[in-house]
N, CA, C and O atoms as CSV, one atom per row, in Angstrom:
chain,resi,resn,atom,element,x,y,z
A,1,MET,N,N,-1.319,10.293,4.752
A,1,MET,CA,C,-2.964,9.241,5.005
A,1,MET,C,C,-3.102,8.143,3.955
A,1,MET,O,O,-3.967,7.268,3.914
A,2,MET,N,N,-2.093,8.352,3.119
A,2,MET,CA,C,-2.516,7.236,1.675
A,2,MET,C,C,-1.857,5.863,2.244
A,2,MET,O,O,-2.350,4.736,2.187
A,3,GLU,N,N,-0.642,6.245,2.794
A,3,GLU,CA,C,0.011,5.374,3.637
A,3,GLU,C,C,-0.462,4.648,5.142
A,3,GLU,O,O,0.089,3.590,5.446
A,4,SER,N,N,-1.431,5.207,6.011
A,4,SER,CA,C,-2.070,5.056,6.773
A,4,SER,C,C,-3.270,3.789,6.353
A,4,SER,O,O,-3.350,2.659,6.833
A,5,ALA,N,N,-3.954,4.296,5.517
A,5,ALA,CA,C,-4.922,3.156,4.693
A,5,ALA,C,C,-4.537,2.682,4.101
A,5,ALA,O,O,-5.204,2.885,3.087
A,6,GLU,N,N,-3.562,1.847,3.804
A,6,GLU,CA,C,-2.611,1.132,3.060
A,6,GLU,C,C,-2.279,-0.157,4.012
A,6,GLU,O,O,-2.228,-1.373,3.826
A,7,HIS,N,N,-2.092,0.658,5.050
A,7,HIS,CA,C,-1.709,-0.259,6.103
A,7,HIS,C,C,-2.689,-1.251,6.881
A,7,HIS,O,O,-2.461,-2.400,7.262
A,8,GLU,N,N,-4.201,-0.241,7.045
A,8,GLU,CA,C,-5.100,-0.536,7.322
A,8,GLU,C,C,-5.752,-1.760,6.549
A,8,GLU,O,O,-6.359,-2.686,7.087
A,9,MET,N,N,-5.498,-1.586,5.074
A,9,MET,CA,C,-5.792,-2.726,4.276
A,9,MET,C,C,-4.898,-4.239,4.887
A,9,MET,O,O,-5.293,-5.336,5.283
A,10,LEU,N,N,-3.877,-3.773,4.758
A,10,LEU,CA,C,-2.789,-4.808,5.041
A,10,LEU,C,C,-3.529,-5.764,6.075
A,10,LEU,O,O,-3.988,-6.887,5.867
A,11,ARG,N,N,-3.517,-4.837,7.522
A,11,ARG,CA,C,-3.932,-5.401,8.648
A,11,ARG,C,C,-5.328,-6.347,8.368
A,11,ARG,O,O,-5.567,-7.390,8.976
A,12,SER,N,N,-6.243,-5.714,7.251
A,12,SER,CA,C,-7.486,-6.535,7.300
A,12,SER,C,C,-7.253,-7.709,6.760
A,12,SER,O,O,-8.015,-8.646,6.997
A,13,MET,N,N,-6.131,-7.855,5.925
A,13,MET,CA,C,-6.123,-9.115,4.947
A,13,MET,C,C,-4.779,-9.827,5.724
A,13,MET,O,O,-4.020,-10.585,5.119
A,14,GLY,N,N,-4.678,-9.614,6.569
A,14,GLY,CA,C,-3.724,-10.676,8.005
A,14,GLY,C,C,-2.053,-10.561,7.258
A,14,GLY,O,O,-1.239,-11.485,7.229
A,15,ILE,N,N,-1.893,-9.452,6.810
A,15,ILE,CA,C,-0.323,-9.200,6.356
A,15,ILE,C,C,-0.402,-8.027,7.625
A,15,ILE,O,O,-1.220,-7.222,8.071
A,16,SER,N,N,0.815,-8.422,7.860
A,16,SER,CA,C,1.662,-7.453,9.064
A,16,SER,C,C,2.625,-6.630,8.094
A,16,SER,O,O,3.357,-7.000,7.176
A,17,VAL,N,N,2.235,-4.843,8.869
A,17,VAL,CA,C,2.745,-4.128,8.107
A,17,VAL,C,C,4.420,-4.521,7.933
A,17,VAL,O,O,5.023,-4.478,6.860
A,18,PHE,N,N,5.109,-4.976,9.473
A,18,PHE,CA,C,6.497,-5.115,9.487
A,18,PHE,C,C,6.401,-6.462,9.768
A,18,PHE,O,O,6.041,-6.789,10.899
A,19,PRO,N,N,6.656,-7.290,8.952
A,19,PRO,CA,C,6.540,-9.205,8.990
A,19,PRO,C,C,8.310,-8.921,10.016
A,19,PRO,O,O,9.289,-8.186,9.882
A,20,LYS,N,N,7.835,-10.083,11.060
A,20,LYS,CA,C,9.288,-10.663,11.673
A,20,LYS,C,C,9.579,-11.547,10.860
A,20,LYS,O,O,8.575,-12.128,10.447
A,21,SER,N,N,10.738,-11.991,10.350
A,21,SER,CA,C,11.154,-12.711,9.566
A,21,SER,C,C,12.041,-14.151,10.563
A,21,SER,O,O,12.458,-13.862,11.684
A,22,ALA,N,N,12.216,-15.403,10.104
A,22,ALA,CA,C,12.512,-16.407,10.811
A,22,ALA,C,C,14.192,-16.037,10.968
A,22,ALA,O,O,14.606,-14.981,10.489
A,23,PRO,N,N,15.182,-17.043,11.716
A,23,PRO,CA,C,16.652,-16.418,11.258
A,23,PRO,C,C,17.102,-17.072,10.426
A,23,PRO,O,O,16.850,-18.275,10.361
A,24,ASN,N,N,17.961,-16.394,9.492
A,24,ASN,CA,C,19.075,-16.737,8.988
A,24,ASN,C,C,17.914,-16.322,7.489
A,24,ASN,O,O,18.265,-16.695,6.369
A,25,GLU,N,N,16.543,-15.522,7.682
A,25,GLU,CA,C,16.355,-14.988,6.526
A,25,GLU,C,C,15.758,-13.188,6.442
A,25,GLU,O,O,15.273,-12.490,7.333
A,26,HIS,N,N,15.975,-12.957,5.367
A,26,HIS,CA,C,15.414,-11.731,5.376
A,26,HIS,C,C,14.148,-11.122,5.263
A,26,HIS,O,O,13.490,-11.216,4.227
A,27,PRO,N,N,13.709,-10.424,6.389
A,27,PRO,CA,C,12.280,-9.446,6.280
A,27,PRO,C,C,12.180,-8.689,4.931
A,27,PRO,O,O,13.033,-8.011,4.358
A,28,LEU,N,N,10.856,-9.000,4.565
A,28,LEU,CA,C,10.826,-8.302,3.382
A,28,LEU,C,C,9.962,-6.861,3.851
A,28,LEU,O,O,9.465,-6.741,4.970
A,29,SER,N,N,9.889,-5.838,2.811
A,29,SER,CA,C,10.591,-4.226,2.978
A,29,SER,C,C,9.487,-3.780,1.941
A,29,SER,O,O,9.770,-4.344,0.884
A,30,TRP,N,N,8.196,-2.906,1.764
A,30,TRP,CA,C,7.807,-2.568,0.637
A,30,TRP,C,C,8.816,-0.913,0.722
A,30,TRP,O,O,8.531,-0.277,1.737
A,31,PRO,N,N,9.519,-0.461,0.121
A,31,PRO,CA,C,9.578,0.966,-0.226
A,31,PRO,C,C,8.543,1.648,-1.605
A,31,PRO,O,O,8.301,1.157,-2.707
A,32,ARG,N,N,8.134,2.846,-1.037
A,32,ARG,CA,C,7.204,3.396,-1.633
A,32,ARG,C,C,8.316,4.345,-3.147
A,32,ARG,O,O,9.174,5.218,-3.017
A,33,VAL,N,N,7.825,3.725,-4.333
A,33,VAL,CA,C,8.728,4.653,-5.304
A,33,VAL,C,C,7.950,5.922,-6.508
A,33,VAL,O,O,8.433,6.902,-7.077
A,34,SER,N,N,6.802,5.413,-6.512
A,34,SER,CA,C,5.627,6.600,-6.729
A,34,SER,C,C,4.727,7.309,-5.890
A,34,SER,O,O,4.682,6.508,-4.956
A,35,ALA,N,N,4.048,8.155,-5.590
A,35,ALA,CA,C,3.188,8.210,-4.993
A,35,ALA,C,C,2.287,9.859,-5.606
A,35,ALA,O,O,3.020,10.753,-6.029
A,36,SER,N,N,1.370,9.998,-5.596
A,36,SER,CA,C,0.695,10.932,-6.257
A,36,SER,C,C,-0.741,11.445,-6.095
A,36,SER,O,O,-1.604,10.623,-6.404
A,37,CYS,N,N,-1.103,12.468,-5.734
A,37,CYS,CA,C,-2.664,12.644,-5.366
A,37,CYS,C,C,-3.178,14.326,-5.917
A,37,CYS,O,O,-2.631,15.417,-5.764
A,38,ASP,N,N,-4.570,13.892,-6.659
A,38,ASP,CA,C,-4.763,15.080,-7.488
A,38,ASP,C,C,-6.048,15.324,-6.480
A,38,ASP,O,O,-6.817,14.390,-6.253
A,39,TYR,N,N,-6.257,16.719,-5.843
A,39,TYR,CA,C,-6.939,17.553,-5.534
A,39,TYR,C,C,-7.866,17.512,-6.249
A,39,TYR,O,O,-7.556,17.501,-7.440
A,40,LEU,N,N,-9.333,17.473,-5.945
A,40,LEU,CA,C,-10.317,17.761,-6.306
A,40,LEU,C,C,-11.477,18.682,-5.890
A,40,LEU,O,O,-12.228,19.187,-6.724
A,41,SER,N,N,-11.578,18.855,-4.723
A,41,SER,CA,C,-12.324,19.375,-3.600
A,41,SER,C,C,-11.433,19.783,-2.352
A,41,SER,O,O,-10.504,19.152,-1.847
A,42,ALA,N,N,-12.107,21.326,-1.902
A,42,ALA,CA,C,-11.382,21.597,-0.714
A,42,ALA,C,C,-12.096,21.024,0.967
A,42,ALA,O,O,-13.143,21.305,1.549
A,43,ALA,N,N,-11.325,20.427,1.191
A,43,ALA,CA,C,-11.479,19.846,2.449
A,43,ALA,C,C,-10.956,20.673,3.591
A,43,ALA,O,O,-9.846,21.191,3.464
A,44,GLN,N,N,-11.652,20.845,4.701
A,44,GLN,CA,C,-10.906,21.747,6.124
A,44,GLN,C,C,-10.702,21.017,6.989
A,44,GLN,O,O,-11.166,19.879,7.068
A,45,PHE,N,N,-9.773,21.696,7.999
A,45,PHE,CA,C,-9.258,20.845,9.202
A,45,PHE,C,C,-10.330,20.626,9.932
A,45,PHE,O,O,-11.190,21.475,10.167
A,46,GLU,N,N,-10.332,19.141,10.442
A,46,GLU,CA,C,-11.089,18.547,11.374
A,46,GLU,C,C,-12.226,17.810,10.451
A,46,GLU,O,O,-12.881,16.892,10.944
A,47,ASP,N,N,-12.466,18.279,8.963
A,47,ASP,CA,C,-13.547,17.015,8.269
A,47,ASP,C,C,-13.056,16.295,8.468
A,47,ASP,O,O,-11.886,16.451,8.820
A,48,LEU,N,N,-13.906,14.387,8.327
A,48,LEU,CA,C,-14.064,13.486,8.924
A,48,LEU,C,C,-14.202,12.911,7.019
A,48,LEU,O,O,-15.226,12.991,6.341
A,49,LEU,N,N,-13.065,12.454,6.633
A,49,LEU,CA,C,-12.632,12.073,5.766
A,49,LEU,C,C,-12.569,10.710,5.406
A,49,LEU,O,O,-11.661,10.108,5.979
A,50,ARG,N,N,-13.419,9.881,4.446
A,50,ARG,CA,C,-13.281,8.383,3.677
A,50,ARG,C,C,-12.248,8.170,3.121
A,50,ARG,O,O,-12.020,8.829,2.107
A,51,ILE,N,N,-11.503,7.427,3.465
A,51,ILE,CA,C,-10.403,6.748,2.338
A,51,ILE,C,C,-11.076,5.241,2.086
A,51,ILE,O,O,-11.501,4.397,2.875
A,52,ASP,N,N,-10.992,5.278,0.818
A,52,ASP,CA,C,-11.388,3.591,0.210
A,52,ASP,C,C,-10.078,3.506,-0.420
A,52,ASP,O,O,-9.524,4.502,-0.885
A,53,VAL,N,N,-9.494,2.162,-0.450
A,53,VAL,CA,C,-8.289,1.736,-1.107
A,53,VAL,C,C,-8.422,0.298,-2.023
A,53,VAL,O,O,-8.985,-0.588,-1.379
A,54,HIS,N,N,-8.027,-0.086,-3.348
A,54,HIS,CA,C,-7.890,-1.241,-3.876
A,54,HIS,C,C,-6.601,-1.283,-4.555
A,54,HIS,O,O,-5.884,-0.355,-4.930
A,55,VAL,N,N,-6.475,-2.338,-4.625
A,55,VAL,CA,C,-4.566,-2.969,-5.273
A,55,VAL,C,C,-5.244,-3.078,-7.193
A,55,VAL,O,O,-5.832,-3.972,-7.802
A,56,ALA,N,N,-4.768,-1.680,-7.590
A,56,ALA,CA,C,-5.255,-1.602,-8.900
A,56,ALA,C,C,-4.358,-2.265,-9.580
A,56,ALA,O,O,-4.966,-2.605,-10.595
A,57,GLN,N,N,-2.832,-2.827,-9.682
A,57,GLN,CA,C,-2.125,-3.493,-10.476
A,57,GLN,C,C,-1.397,-4.187,-9.104
A,57,GLN,O,O,-1.439,-3.981,-7.891
A,58,ILE,N,N,-0.690,-5.152,-10.041
A,58,ILE,CA,C,0.130,-6.391,-8.902
A,58,ILE,C,C,0.869,-6.387,-10.108
A,58,ILE,O,O,0.317,-6.632,-11.181
A,59,GLY,N,N,2.554,-6.027,-9.979
A,59,GLY,CA,C,3.281,-6.724,-11.079
A,59,GLY,C,C,4.264,-7.841,-10.234
A,59,GLY,O,O,3.959,-8.401,-9.181
A,60,ASN,N,N,5.602,-8.007,-11.048
A,60,ASN,CA,C,6.342,-9.233,-10.371
A,60,ASN,C,C,6.501,-8.867,-9.304
A,60,ASN,O,O,6.123,-9.692,-8.472
A,61,SER,N,N,7.084,-7.573,-8.726
A,61,SER,CA,C,7.460,-7.272,-7.670
A,61,SER,C,C,6.774,-5.692,-6.968
A,61,SER,O,O,7.186,-5.140,-5.948
A,62,SER,N,N,5.915,-5.335,-7.647
A,62,SER,CA,C,5.859,-4.197,-7.483
A,62,SER,C,C,3.489,-4.432,-6.898
A,62,SER,O,O,2.639,-5.309,-7.055
A,63,VAL,N,N,3.522,-3.465,-6.459
A,63,VAL,CA,C,1.752,-3.391,-6.492
A,63,VAL,C,C,1.324,-1.851,-5.684
A,63,VAL,O,O,1.448,-1.362,-4.561
A,64,THR,N,N,0.658,-1.397,-7.237
A,64,THR,CA,C,0.175,-0.512,-7.151
A,64,THR,C,C,-1.269,-0.290,-6.470
A,64,THR,O,O,-2.060,-1.197,-6.726
A,65,TYR,N,N,-1.843,0.913,-5.518
A,65,TYR,CA,C,-3.297,1.262,-5.146
A,65,TYR,C,C,-3.576,2.124,-5.402
A,65,TYR,O,O,-2.702,2.746,-6.005
A,66,ARG,N,N,-4.533,2.657,-5.255
A,66,ARG,CA,C,-5.620,3.553,-5.743
A,66,ARG,C,C,-6.430,3.776,-4.575
A,66,ARG,O,O,-7.012,2.999,-3.818
A,67,PHE,N,N,-6.313,5.164,-4.618
A,67,PHE,CA,C,-7.087,5.745,-3.204
A,67,PHE,C,C,-8.227,6.630,-3.598
A,67,PHE,O,O,-8.120,7.158,-4.705
A,68,LYS,N,N,-9.476,6.933,-2.781
A,68,LYS,CA,C,-10.507,7.845,-3.215
A,68,LYS,C,C,-10.993,8.040,-1.844
A,68,LYS,O,O,-11.505,7.223,-1.078
A,69,PHE,N,N,-10.612,9.848,-1.621
A,69,PHE,CA,C,-10.932,10.748,-0.220
A,69,PHE,C,C,-12.206,11.133,-0.606
A,69,PHE,O,O,-12.448,11.695,-1.674
A,70,THR,N,N,-13.158,10.798,0.372
A,70,THR,CA,C,-14.330,11.183,-0.122
A,70,THR,C,C,-14.948,11.888,1.594
A,70,THR,O,O,-14.632,11.538,2.731
A,71,ARG,N,N,-15.884,12.942,1.134
A,71,ARG,CA,C,-16.400,13.562,2.423
A,71,ARG,C,C,-18.362,13.780,2.355
A,71,ARG,O,O,-18.858,14.763,1.806
A,72,ASP,N,N,-19.020,12.931,2.862
A,72,ASP,CA,C,-19.874,12.904,2.629
A,72,ASP,C,C,-20.485,12.836,1.338
A,72,ASP,O,O,-21.335,13.670,1.028
A,73,GLU,N,N,-19.982,11.515,0.200
A,73,GLU,CA,C,-20.250,11.291,-0.869
A,73,GLU,C,C,-19.489,12.415,-1.873
A,73,GLU,O,O,-19.855,12.298,-3.043
A,74,VAL,N,N,-18.753,13.208,-1.695
A,74,VAL,CA,C,-18.269,14.486,-2.411
A,74,VAL,C,C,-16.598,13.925,-2.358
A,74,VAL,O,O,-16.060,13.732,-1.268
A,75,VAL,N,N,-15.894,13.704,-3.608
A,75,VAL,CA,C,-14.630,13.366,-3.920
A,75,VAL,C,C,-13.785,14.280,-3.637
A,75,VAL,O,O,-13.764,15.209,-4.445
A,76,VAL,N,N,-12.996,14.352,-2.668
A,76,VAL,CA,C,-12.171,15.509,-2.300
A,76,VAL,C,C,-10.999,15.103,-2.921
A,76,VAL,O,O,-10.437,16.051,-3.471
A,77,ALA,N,N,-10.328,13.864,-3.055
A,77,ALA,CA,C,-9.002,13.782,-3.864
A,77,ALA,C,C,-8.985,12.544,-4.339
A,77,ALA,O,O,-10.109,12.045,-4.306
A,78,GLU,N,N,-8.126,11.817,-4.786
A,78,GLU,CA,C,-7.688,10.553,-5.383
A,78,GLU,C,C,-6.311,10.789,-5.610
A,78,GLU,O,O,-5.705,11.824,-5.886
A,79,GLY,N,N,-5.817,9.244,-5.382
A,79,GLY,CA,C,-4.543,9.268,-5.385
A,79,GLY,C,C,-3.929,8.209,-5.622
A,79,GLY,O,O,-4.928,7.499,-5.739
A,80,SER,N,N,-2.825,7.307,-5.842
A,80,SER,CA,C,-2.240,6.192,-6.394
A,80,SER,C,C,-0.653,6.278,-5.208
A,80,SER,O,O,-0.052,7.213,-4.680
A,81,LEU,N,N,-0.489,4.835,-5.212
A,81,LEU,CA,C,1.027,4.574,-4.196
A,81,LEU,C,C,1.563,3.448,-4.567
A,81,LEU,O,O,1.096,2.421,-4.074
A,82,THR,N,N,2.870,3.334,-5.694
A,82,THR,CA,C,3.423,1.944,-5.597
A,82,THR,C,C,4.085,1.874,-5.040
A,82,THR,O,O,4.739,2.864,-4.715
A,83,VAL,N,N,4.367,0.510,-4.517
A,83,VAL,CA,C,5.689,-0.028,-3.732
A,83,VAL,C,C,6.039,-1.137,-4.301
A,83,VAL,O,O,5.567,-1.604,-5.338
A,84,VAL,N,N,6.931,-1.611,-3.586
A,84,VAL,CA,C,8.144,-2.230,-4.621
A,84,VAL,C,C,8.375,-3.415,-3.784
A,84,VAL,O,O,8.056,-2.993,-2.672
A,85,CYS,N,N,8.721,-4.600,-3.639
A,85,CYS,CA,C,8.520,-5.904,-2.777
A,85,CYS,C,C,10.484,-5.445,-2.610
A,85,CYS,O,O,11.205,-5.162,-3.567
A,86,CYS,N,N,10.903,-5.501,-1.202
A,86,CYS,CA,C,12.187,-5.741,-0.973
A,86,CYS,C,C,12.594,-6.786,0.252
A,86,CYS,O,O,12.110,-6.679,1.378
A,87,LEU,N,N,13.443,-7.697,-0.081
A,87,LEU,CA,C,14.201,-7.815,0.906
A,87,LEU,C,C,15.246,-6.976,1.372
A,87,LEU,O,O,16.056,-6.396,0.649
A,88,LEU,N,N,15.170,-6.919,3.148
A,88,LEU,CA,C,15.970,-5.827,3.562
A,88,LEU,C,C,17.574,-6.891,3.844
A,88,LEU,O,O,17.424,-7.977,4.404
A,89,THR,N,N,18.454,-6.618,3.574
A,89,THR,CA,C,19.605,-7.412,3.925
A,89,THR,C,C,20.279,-6.144,4.592
A,89,THR,O,O,19.981,-4.959,4.745
A,90,PRO,N,N,21.691,-7.260,5.022
A,90,PRO,CA,C,22.697,-5.915,5.718
A,90,PRO,C,C,23.238,-5.198,4.876
A,90,PRO,O,O,23.621,-4.168,5.430
A,91,LYS,N,N,23.508,-5.209,3.644
A,91,LYS,CA,C,23.809,-4.438,2.397
A,91,LYS,C,C,22.650,-3.309,1.871
A,91,LYS,O,O,22.902,-2.439,1.037
A,92,GLY,N,N,21.607,-3.457,2.389
A,92,GLY,CA,C,20.496,-2.806,1.867
A,92,GLY,C,C,19.139,-3.366,1.490
A,92,GLY,O,O,18.698,-4.458,1.848
A,93,LEU,N,N,18.542,-2.482,0.727
A,93,LEU,CA,C,17.107,-3.184,-0.212
A,93,LEU,C,C,17.429,-4.151,-1.149
A,93,LEU,O,O,18.413,-3.604,-1.647
A,94,SER,N,N,17.281,-5.413,-1.871
A,94,SER,CA,C,17.252,-6.201,-3.052
A,94,SER,C,C,15.986,-6.433,-3.257
A,94,SER,O,O,15.186,-7.115,-2.616
A,95,LYS,N,N,15.848,-5.690,-4.386
A,95,LYS,CA,C,13.918,-6.169,-4.789
A,95,LYS,C,C,14.126,-7.872,-4.809
A,95,LYS,O,O,15.204,-8.465,-4.819
A,96,THR,N,N,12.847,-8.427,-4.810
A,96,THR,CA,C,12.563,-9.584,-4.890
A,96,THR,C,C,11.384,-9.729,-5.571
A,96,THR,O,O,10.819,-8.648,-5.735
A,97,PRO,N,N,10.612,-10.999,-6.182
A,97,PRO,CA,C,9.432,-11.489,-6.421
A,97,PRO,C,C,8.102,-11.178,-5.215
A,97,PRO,O,O,8.149,-11.807,-4.158
A,98,ILE,N,N,7.434,-10.600,-5.358
A,98,ILE,CA,C,6.081,-10.626,-4.607
A,98,ILE,C,C,6.170,-12.698,-4.294
A,98,ILE,O,O,5.925,-13.504,-5.192
A,99,PRO,N,N,6.525,-13.056,-3.000
A,99,PRO,CA,C,5.672,-13.814,-2.293
A,99,PRO,C,C,4.512,-14.517,-3.182
A,99,PRO,O,O,3.623,-13.732,-3.511
A,100,ALA,N,N,4.345,-15.967,-3.669
A,100,ALA,CA,C,3.388,-16.088,-3.814
A,100,ALA,C,C,1.823,-16.245,-3.304
A,100,ALA,O,O,0.814,-16.053,-3.983
A,101,GLU,N,N,1.899,-16.631,-1.970
A,101,GLU,CA,C,1.035,-16.103,-0.365
A,101,GLU,C,C,0.828,-14.703,-0.552
A,101,GLU,O,O,-0.281,-14.370,-0.969
A,102,LEU,N,N,1.591,-13.906,-0.347
A,102,LEU,CA,C,1.270,-12.337,-0.720
A,102,LEU,C,C,0.310,-11.563,-2.074
A,102,LEU,O,O,-0.339,-10.517,-2.102
A,103,ARG,N,N,0.542,-12.465,-2.967
A,103,ARG,CA,C,0.119,-12.617,-4.237
A,103,ARG,C,C,-1.037,-12.697,-4.313
A,103,ARG,O,O,-1.730,-11.764,-4.721
A,104,GLU,N,N,-1.604,-14.073,-3.857
A,104,GLU,CA,C,-2.819,-13.890,-3.749
A,104,GLU,C,C,-3.636,-13.554,-3.276
A,104,GLU,O,O,-4.819,-13.697,-3.582
A,105,LEU,N,N,-3.049,-12.894,-2.194
A,105,LEU,CA,C,-3.734,-12.016,-0.765
A,105,LEU,C,C,-4.034,-10.600,-2.051
A,105,LEU,O,O,-5.111,-10.168,-2.462
A,106,PHE,N,N,-3.231,-10.359,-2.254
A,106,PHE,CA,C,-3.317,-8.958,-3.049
A,106,PHE,C,C,-4.672,-8.854,-4.320
A,106,PHE,O,O,-5.425,-7.900,-4.514
A,107,GLN,N,N,-4.640,-9.860,-4.864
A,107,GLN,CA,C,-5.180,-10.700,-6.173
A,107,GLN,C,C,-6.955,-10.328,-5.566
A,107,GLN,O,O,-7.812,-9.816,-6.286
A,108,LYS,N,N,-7.143,-10.689,-4.285
A,108,LYS,CA,C,-8.277,-10.934,-4.222
A,108,LYS,C,C,-8.859,-9.755,-3.784
A,108,LYS,O,O,-9.964,-9.731,-3.241
A,109,HIS,N,N,-8.024,-8.556,-4.035
A,109,HIS,CA,C,-8.243,-6.802,-3.798
A,109,HIS,C,C,-8.432,-5.991,-5.464
A,109,HIS,O,O,-8.744,-4.801,-5.518
A,110,LEU,N,N,-8.269,-6.560,-6.340
A,110,LEU,CA,C,-8.001,-5.740,-7.567
A,110,LEU,C,C,-9.464,-5.359,-7.797
A,110,LEU,O,O,-9.774,-4.645,-8.750
């Protein structure tokens, strides 16, 4: 659920979840390097949960998101997810600084 909420936030910012790259350029990828969730209250199957997400921290090449899951104003869970900006190359992933235009968009959601 956290990943789906992250994707919705990215789309709302105008960022493609899987951006296409120009010829001879490597596309960006955002592998997850840390994920955690603290369960604070029970949720039942088919409960409607609201998931609020915001950017908690921006590093040179990483972004940490914070999540709050609520049901009828009751906090059910809180979580975090850290992703790292990487270039997807034929040899694998290579960590890279967050591009300036993306950093600017993330900073608006701190």
